[in-house]
C-alpha positions as CSV (number, residue, x, y, z in Angstrom):
1,M,0.3,-0.3,0.2
2,L,3.0,2.4,1.1
3,K,4.5,1.4,-2.4
4,K,1.8,2.4,-4.4
5,F,1.2,5.3,-2.4
6,I,5.1,6.5,-2.8
7,K,4.4,5.5,-6.5
8,S,1.2,7.5,-7.1
9,M,3.8,10.4,-5.6
10,V,6.9,10.3,-7.3
11,M,4.3,10.1,-10.9
12,T,2.2,12.8,-9.4
13,T,5.4,15.1,-9.2
14,A,6.7,14.0,-12.4
15,A,3.6,15.2,-14.2
16,S,3.6,18.5,-12.2
17,G,7.1,19.1,-13.1
18,L,6.8,18.2,-16.7
19,L,3.8,20.9,-16.7
20,L,5.9,23.9,-15.3
21,A,8.7,22.9,-17.8
22,S,6.5,23.0,-20.5
23,T,4.3,26.4,-19.5
24,A,8.7,27.5,-19.2
25,M,9.1,26.6,-22.7
26,A,6.0,28.0,-23.9
27,A,6.4,30.9,-22.4
28,D,9.7,31.7,-24.3
29,Q,8.0,30.9,-28.1
30,K,7.0,33.8,-29.6
31,I,3.0,32.9,-30.9
32,A,1.0,34.5,-34.1
33,V,-1.8,34.2,-35.7
34,V,-3.5,35.0,-39.3
35,N,-7.1,34.9,-40.5
36,F,-6.3,32.8,-43.6
37,Q,-9.6,33.6,-44.9
38,E,-9.8,37.2,-44.0
39,V,-6.2,36.9,-46.1
40,M,-7.7,35.7,-49.1
41,G,-11.2,38.0,-49.3
42,K,-9.1,41.3,-48.9
43,I,-6.2,40.6,-51.6
44,P,-6.6,41.9,-54.8
45,Q,-5.2,38.4,-56.3
46,T,-8.5,36.5,-55.6
47,A,-10.8,39.1,-57.3
48,T,-8.3,39.2,-60.4
49,V,-8.7,35.4,-60.2
50,M,-12.6,35.5,-60.2
51,Q,-12.6,37.6,-62.8
52,S,-10.3,35.7,-65.3
53,L,-12.3,32.8,-64.6
54,E,-15.5,34.3,-65.0
55,A,-13.9,35.5,-68.8
56,E,-12.7,32.0,-69.5
57,F,-15.5,30.2,-69.7
58,K,-18.4,33.6,-70.5
59,D,-18.9,30.6,-73.8
60,D,-19.1,27.6,-71.5
61,R,-21.8,29.2,-69.1
62,A,-23.4,31.1,-72.2
63,V,-23.8,27.5,-74.3
64,I,-25.2,26.0,-70.5
65,A,-27.4,28.9,-70.2
66,Q,-28.6,28.8,-74.0
67,L,-29.8,25.0,-73.4
68,E,-31.8,25.5,-70.0
69,K,-33.6,28.3,-72.0
70,D,-33.9,25.1,-75.1
71,I,-35.6,23.2,-72.9
72,K,-37.7,25.7,-70.8
73,Y,-39.1,26.8,-74.1
74,Y,-40.0,23.0,-75.6
75,Q,-41.5,22.4,-72.4
76,E,-43.8,25.5,-72.2
77,K,-44.0,24.2,-76.2
78,K,-45.7,21.6,-74.9
79,K,-47.9,22.8,-72.7
80,R,-49.0,25.7,-74.4
81,D,-50.3,23.6,-77.2
82,G,-49.8,19.6,-76.5
83,S,-53.6,19.2,-76.5
84,L,-53.2,20.6,-80.9
85,M,-50.4,18.2,-81.3
86,S,-50.6,14.4,-82.7
87,E,-49.3,11.6,-80.4
88,K,-46.0,11.4,-83.1
89,E,-45.3,15.2,-82.7
90,K,-45.4,15.1,-78.9
91,E,-43.6,12.2,-78.9
92,E,-40.7,13.7,-81.0
93,L,-40.7,17.0,-79.2
94,D,-40.5,14.7,-75.9
95,T,-37.4,13.2,-77.3
96,K,-36.2,17.1,-78.5
97,I,-36.4,18.0,-74.9
98,G,-34.6,14.4,-73.3
99,T,-31.4,15.2,-76.1
100,L,-31.4,18.2,-75.2
101,F,-31.7,17.6,-71.2
102,Q,-28.8,15.2,-71.5
103,E,-26.5,17.8,-73.5
104,Y,-27.6,20.0,-70.6
105,Q,-26.3,17.8,-67.8
106,A,-23.1,16.7,-69.6
107,K,-22.0,20.1,-70.5
108,G,-23.1,21.4,-66.7
109,K,-21.2,18.7,-65.3
110,E,-17.9,19.4,-67.6
111,F,-18.4,23.2,-66.4
112,Q,-18.2,22.4,-63.3
113,Q,-15.4,20.2,-63.4
114,K,-13.6,22.5,-65.6
115,T,-14.2,25.1,-63.7
116,G,-13.6,23.8,-60.4
117,A,-9.8,22.2,-61.4
118,R,-9.1,25.9,-62.6
119,Q,-9.9,27.4,-59.7
120,N,-8.2,25.3,-57.4
121,E,-4.9,25.2,-59.7
122,E,-5.3,29.3,-59.2
123,T,-6.4,29.4,-55.8
124,N,-3.5,27.1,-55.1
125,K,-1.0,30.2,-56.5
126,I,-2.6,32.7,-54.3
127,I,-2.3,30.2,-51.4
128,A,1.6,30.0,-52.4
129,L,1.8,33.5,-52.3
130,V,0.5,34.0,-48.7
131,R,2.4,31.5,-47.5
132,Q,5.3,32.8,-48.7
133,A,4.2,36.6,-46.9
134,I,3.9,34.5,-43.9
135,D,7.3,32.8,-44.2
136,N,8.4,35.7,-44.7
137,I,7.0,37.9,-42.3
138,A,7.6,34.7,-39.5
139,A,11.5,34.8,-40.3
140,K,12.0,38.8,-39.9
141,E,9.7,39.0,-36.4
142,K,11.2,36.1,-35.3
143,Y,8.2,33.8,-34.2
144,D,8.0,30.3,-33.7
145,F,4.3,29.6,-35.1
146,V,2.1,31.4,-36.9
147,L,-1.4,29.9,-36.2
148,E,-4.4,29.9,-38.3
149,Q,-6.4,32.0,-36.6
150,K,-9.8,29.4,-36.3
151,A,-7.6,26.8,-34.7
152,V,-6.9,29.0,-31.8
153,V,-9.5,29.9,-28.8
154,F,-8.7,33.4,-28.3
155,A,-5.3,35.7,-29.3
156,K,-5.1,39.3,-28.4
157,P,-5.2,41.5,-31.5
158,E,-1.5,42.5,-31.5
159,H,-0.4,38.7,-32.5
160,S,-2.3,39.0,-35.7
161,I,-0.6,39.0,-38.9
162,T,-3.1,39.0,-40.9
163,E,-3.3,42.7,-42.2
164,E,0.9,42.7,-42.7
165,V,0.5,39.4,-45.1
166,V,-2.2,41.1,-46.8
167,E,-0.2,44.3,-47.3
168,Q,2.7,42.1,-48.2
169,V,0.8,39.8,-50.9
170,S,-0.9,42.8,-52.5
171,K,2.5,44.1,-53.3
172,L,3.2,40.6,-55.1
173,K,2.7,39.3,-58.2
C-alpha cells in the first residue's frame, strides 16, 4: 500500500514538473495568428483570379444557359400546344427535350469539373503567395509559430499578423 502511495506521489510530482517545464518553454515561444480567410478576401489577387476565370468560362456558361432556355421553351410549348398536337408530334417534342436535357447535364458536369479544377489551380497559386508572405514575416519577426486564427480559441489582437500578410501579398504578383 505504501509502495502504491509513493509511486503515485512520484508520478504526480513528475507530471507537475513536466507541466511547469512545458509552461516555461511555452512562455519563451513567440506566437502569431493569421486569419487566412480574411487575407484571401482582402488581397487583390483573389478578385483578379475570379474575373479572369469568369472571362475564361463565359462562352461555356452561355452555351449552358442557352440549353436551359431551349429546354424551358420546348416544355412550355408542349404545355401550351400539347392539346393541339398529334401523339407523334408530342413524342418528337419529348425526344427533343430529353436530348437537350442530356446535353445540358453533360455540359453542366463538364463545366463544373473544368471550372473547379481551374479555380483550385489558381487558388493554390494564391495560397503559395500567402504562405510565402507568412514565412517572410515569421522569419523577420522571429516567430516560432504562426497559427490559423480559426484554430485558436483566443488571441490578443496584437498577435495577429493578418494585415501585414495582406499588405505584403498585395504587393506581389
